[in-house]
Structure formats: structure tokens, C-alpha cells
DRENFIBA-984511 format. One record per residue (C-alpha): x, y negated, z. Coordinates in nm, 3 decimals. Layout:
REM residues N
         X         Y         Z
         X         Y         Z
...
//
This chain:
REM residues 252
         X         Y         Z
     0.004    -0.003     0.001
     0.282    -0.241     0.086
     0.417    -0.242    -0.279
     0.077    -0.298    -0.423
    -0.019    -0.575    -0.178
     0.321    -0.753    -0.196
     0.259    -0.870    -0.554
    -0.089    -0.997    -0.470
    -0.042    -1.152    -0.120
     0.104    -1.482    -0.017
     0.174    -1.564     0.346
     0.159    -1.935     0.414
     0.288    -2.084     0.736
     0.200    -2.448     0.821
     0.440    -2.636     1.037
     0.366    -2.986     1.152
     0.597    -3.212     1.359
     0.308    -3.417     1.503
     0.255    -3.241     1.827
     0.170    -3.468     2.125
     0.231    -3.188     2.396
     0.548    -3.052     2.260
     0.738    -3.302     2.032
     0.927    -3.155     1.737
     0.778    -2.824     1.810
     0.876    -2.645     1.482
     1.243    -2.708     1.553
     1.244    -2.597     1.910
     1.513    -2.337     1.976
     1.398    -1.989     2.050
     1.663    -1.715     2.091
     1.906    -1.905     1.871
     1.670    -2.004     1.595
     1.413    -2.286     1.526
     1.064    -2.172     1.615
     0.938    -2.204     1.254
     1.212    -1.973     1.134
     1.115    -1.722     1.399
     0.756    -1.730     1.272
     0.875    -1.681     0.915
     1.097    -1.386     1.015
     0.780    -1.224     1.187
     0.579    -1.275     0.873
     0.854    -1.130     0.661
     0.871    -0.825     0.880
     0.505    -0.756     0.814
     0.607    -0.677     0.457
     0.283    -0.775     0.302
     0.397    -1.030     0.043
     0.596    -1.344    -0.020
     0.639    -1.575     0.267
     0.625    -1.958     0.216
     0.637    -2.230     0.483
     0.436    -2.547     0.434
     0.604    -2.856     0.600
     0.531    -3.226     0.607
     0.866    -3.372     0.698
     1.208    -3.339     0.516
     1.403    -3.231     0.834
     1.185    -2.917     0.866
     1.200    -2.855     0.492
     1.584    -2.856     0.511
     1.598    -2.619     0.818
     1.358    -2.368     0.660
     1.548    -2.379     0.328
     1.884    -2.327     0.496
     1.740    -2.017     0.668
     1.662    -1.866     0.334
     1.285    -1.895     0.320
     1.070    -2.048     0.050
     0.921    -2.383     0.162
     0.698    -2.650     0.001
     0.627    -3.003     0.109
     0.272    -3.105     0.184
     0.097    -3.434     0.263
     0.076    -3.565     0.611
    -0.278    -3.686     0.601
    -0.474    -3.358     0.569
    -0.788    -3.348     0.775
    -0.771    -2.974     0.835
    -0.532    -2.682     0.832
    -0.714    -2.518     0.556
    -0.665    -2.828     0.331
    -0.293    -2.814     0.399
    -0.285    -2.439     0.320
    -0.463    -2.504    -0.011
    -0.223    -2.771    -0.117
     0.056    -2.538    -0.025
    -0.100    -2.254    -0.223
    -0.118    -2.469    -0.539
     0.247    -2.566    -0.508
     0.382    -2.225    -0.420
     0.171    -2.020    -0.664
     0.075    -2.255    -0.949
     0.010    -1.955    -1.188
    -0.249    -1.812    -0.943
    -0.092    -1.478    -0.912
    -0.180    -1.428    -0.551
    -0.513    -1.286    -0.477
    -0.495    -1.293    -0.107
    -0.368    -1.577     0.124
    -0.274    -1.513     0.481
    -0.255    -1.815     0.708
    -0.011    -1.755     0.991
     0.015    -2.055     1.219
     0.358    -2.205     1.270
     0.349    -2.180     1.645
     0.330    -1.803     1.679
     0.703    -1.705     1.705
     0.626    -1.365     1.877
     0.340    -1.246     1.663
     0.367    -0.876     1.598
     0.405    -0.772     1.228
     0.126    -0.523     1.273
    -0.104    -0.801     1.377
    -0.026    -0.989     1.049
    -0.100    -0.671     0.850
    -0.424    -0.619     1.035
    -0.558    -0.945     0.908
    -0.546    -0.818     0.548
    -0.724    -0.489     0.609
    -1.084    -0.605     0.587
    -1.037    -0.764     0.244
    -0.860    -0.455     0.103
    -1.137    -0.226     0.229
    -1.452    -0.432     0.159
    -1.488    -0.624    -0.167
    -1.773    -0.824    -0.025
    -1.569    -0.986     0.247
    -1.450    -1.336     0.171
    -1.238    -1.415     0.474
    -1.077    -1.194     0.741
    -0.967    -1.280     1.086
    -0.874    -1.120     1.414
    -1.031    -1.063     1.750
    -0.956    -0.901     2.088
    -1.192    -0.787     2.357
    -1.196    -1.017     2.657
    -1.084    -0.850     2.978
    -1.024    -1.168     3.197
    -1.358    -1.274     3.357
    -1.250    -1.643     3.353
    -1.212    -1.636     2.967
    -1.572    -1.540     2.925
    -1.694    -1.883     3.045
    -1.393    -2.087     2.933
    -1.498    -2.320     2.641
    -1.126    -2.328     2.525
    -1.163    -1.952     2.447
    -1.346    -1.921     2.125
    -1.591    -1.620     2.114
    -1.694    -1.427     1.807
    -2.047    -1.303     1.792
    -2.033    -1.005     1.556
    -2.208    -0.692     1.443
    -1.983    -0.384     1.470
    -1.925    -0.221     1.132
    -1.663     0.025     1.261
    -1.466     0.102     1.576
    -1.211    -0.166     1.472
    -1.415    -0.432     1.292
    -1.694    -0.680     1.339
    -1.894    -0.859     1.074
    -1.894    -1.224     1.210
    -2.236    -1.373     1.270
    -2.122    -1.680     1.470
    -1.834    -1.836     1.650
    -1.885    -2.033     1.965
    -1.723    -2.184     2.274
    -2.017    -2.070     2.488
    -2.044    -1.734     2.656
    -2.203    -1.511     2.391
    -2.370    -1.289     2.316
    -2.595    -1.257     2.627
    -2.642    -0.921     2.807
    -2.431    -0.614     2.875
    -2.142    -0.528     2.637
    -1.804    -0.661     2.539
    -1.724    -1.012     2.458
    -1.451    -1.093     2.191
    -1.185    -1.358     2.199
    -1.133    -1.502     1.836
    -0.769    -1.524     1.720
    -0.726    -1.799     1.467
    -0.524    -1.608     1.208
    -0.709    -1.589     0.871
    -0.678    -1.417     0.543
    -0.862    -1.542     0.241
    -0.945    -1.422    -0.101
    -0.808    -1.696    -0.321
    -1.148    -1.781    -0.453
    -1.288    -1.799    -0.102
    -1.020    -2.048     0.005
    -1.091    -2.258    -0.299
    -1.467    -2.255    -0.223
    -1.408    -2.335     0.138
    -1.199    -2.651     0.086
    -1.456    -2.773    -0.166
    -1.719    -2.778     0.106
    -1.773    -3.075     0.338
    -1.785    -3.028     0.714
    -2.104    -2.855     0.822
    -2.338    -2.949     1.101
    -2.245    -2.647     1.336
    -1.875    -2.691     1.253
    -1.888    -3.055     1.380
    -2.099    -2.964     1.684
    -1.881    -2.667     1.802
    -1.565    -2.820     1.656
    -1.490    -2.486     1.492
    -1.388    -2.513     1.125
    -1.474    -2.143     1.046
    -1.841    -2.210     1.097
    -1.831    -2.406     0.771
    -1.783    -2.077     0.586
    -2.065    -1.896     0.774
    -2.302    -2.188     0.707
    -2.224    -2.167     0.337
    -2.319    -1.797     0.329
    -1.954    -1.664     0.314
    -1.880    -1.337     0.486
    -1.607    -1.316     0.753
    -1.496    -0.983     0.905
    -1.286    -0.965     1.218
    -1.037    -0.686     1.279
    -1.007    -0.578     1.643
    -0.649    -0.585     1.774
    -0.513    -0.520     2.117
    -0.334    -0.833     2.208
    -0.342    -1.209     2.157
    -0.040    -1.364     1.980
     0.128    -1.632     2.203
     0.063    -1.969     2.056
     0.321    -2.223     2.172
     0.163    -2.548     2.270
     0.341    -2.650     2.597
     0.688    -2.623     2.754
     0.566    -2.326     2.962
     0.457    -2.147     2.641
     0.793    -2.213     2.484
     0.976    -2.082     2.790
     0.765    -1.763     2.770
     0.840    -1.721     2.396
     1.206    -1.756     2.460
     1.199    -1.491     2.725
     1.004    -1.259     2.500
     1.234    -1.286     2.199
     1.540    -1.284     2.401
     1.437    -0.961     2.569
     1.358    -0.806     2.224
     1.713    -0.886     2.105
     1.885    -0.736     2.407
//
């Protein structure tokens, strides 16, 4: 499968310097490498296709290029991450050879390659799925009521997959049964990404402040693969310290 997918899949990694909580985040050193390079290495280890980093400042462009990865420059004024990814797709693949686009956020330096691969599976196995994403069952009771933890309300279609019906910051669905924490790593069919960015913000998207609701409101299908762990997103100094410890231990 890897050989087949590698010619059809593009992994895009957006990296923005404008982080208020952790300035210059993409260049933060983690186990001897800038964070954005660590993310690119994790994506490369997934072996699903070509890896391209999308940046908005020359200093990051130069660092990524020096590390041997493909990189494209994007505008700084994009309103959403999907808009940035779409611009990067057009620059990185102008001949439209890639059928699948995996969006790996640039602050996931410890993401497991298996997790990246899992995000592609729903699209390969179901032609009617437009967008694939990831989720994990919530085990921490506090997370069930935490509005910062986005929940996916989905209909089970297998032991490892949900068909997304809704995304919310509320505690949902009601009643007995598992709740699922949404992981914001997406894989798009190329045509689905093109359609998504052509749509304006939707009412529920603006109300919940969740961009993925735009796709559901437009009738697009999102399936979520169930994984067993949440990738560490680096947003604070404490997150950065944890990521450094994780990758240092892996190297030892």
C-alpha cells in the first residue's frame, strides 16, 4: 500500500511564527533540531507520500530547506489553516498529481508515524468519504466537560471508525457510552479541500468556533479513525519541555 499511496499523497505541514504563547515556536530546539524539522521527520517516517512544509517567513524557509525537506512560502494573511494548506498545495503540486492531502500541524513533534498513517485509512477504504480525521476515547472525567476539548459525535461504522455527525465543545452525546476527543489532524481528498476552501464560514462553525463544521453543514462526509493516544501539541513552555523529554528519551 505504501508504494501506491506515496505517488498519490502529499503531506503538508504548516508552520507559523506568530505564536503569542511561545514566540518563534517552529524554531524551538527539540533534541538538537528545530521543532518544525522534527515534525517533518515524523511525517517522513510515516512513509505515506511526499512531505512539504508550508511557511510564512524566510527564516523558517531557510531552516527547513537546510534540513533537506521540501518547503513552500505562503501568505501571512490567511484567515484559516485550510486556506494556507490550499495555497501550499497549489504551489507544491501545480500539476495536481496528489489525490490525498494530509494536514499535519507544525507543532506535533512527537506524533507517531502510525497516527499519520491512520488518518489516511478512511479515504482509502471508503470512496464516499470526503475528509478523514482522528479521535480517541476520553478517559479523563475532567475532559468530558472541558470546552477546550472538542468532542466528536459520531455513528460507529466499525470497531475503529466513526462517521462524524457533529463536533462540539459541549459534553455530547448525552447518556451512557463513550465520549470521543477530536484530534485536529485531517486528510482531504483533493476535490474536497478545493470545495471546502470555496465555502464561506458557516453558522455553526462561527458559533462553536470549529472550522470542520463548515464541511458537515455543506453535506460533506467526515470519518474519524479511532486511535489510542493524543499527539502532544506544543503550545506552551511546559509542552515544549515535555516534547524535549520525549524525543530525548527516544534517542537514548
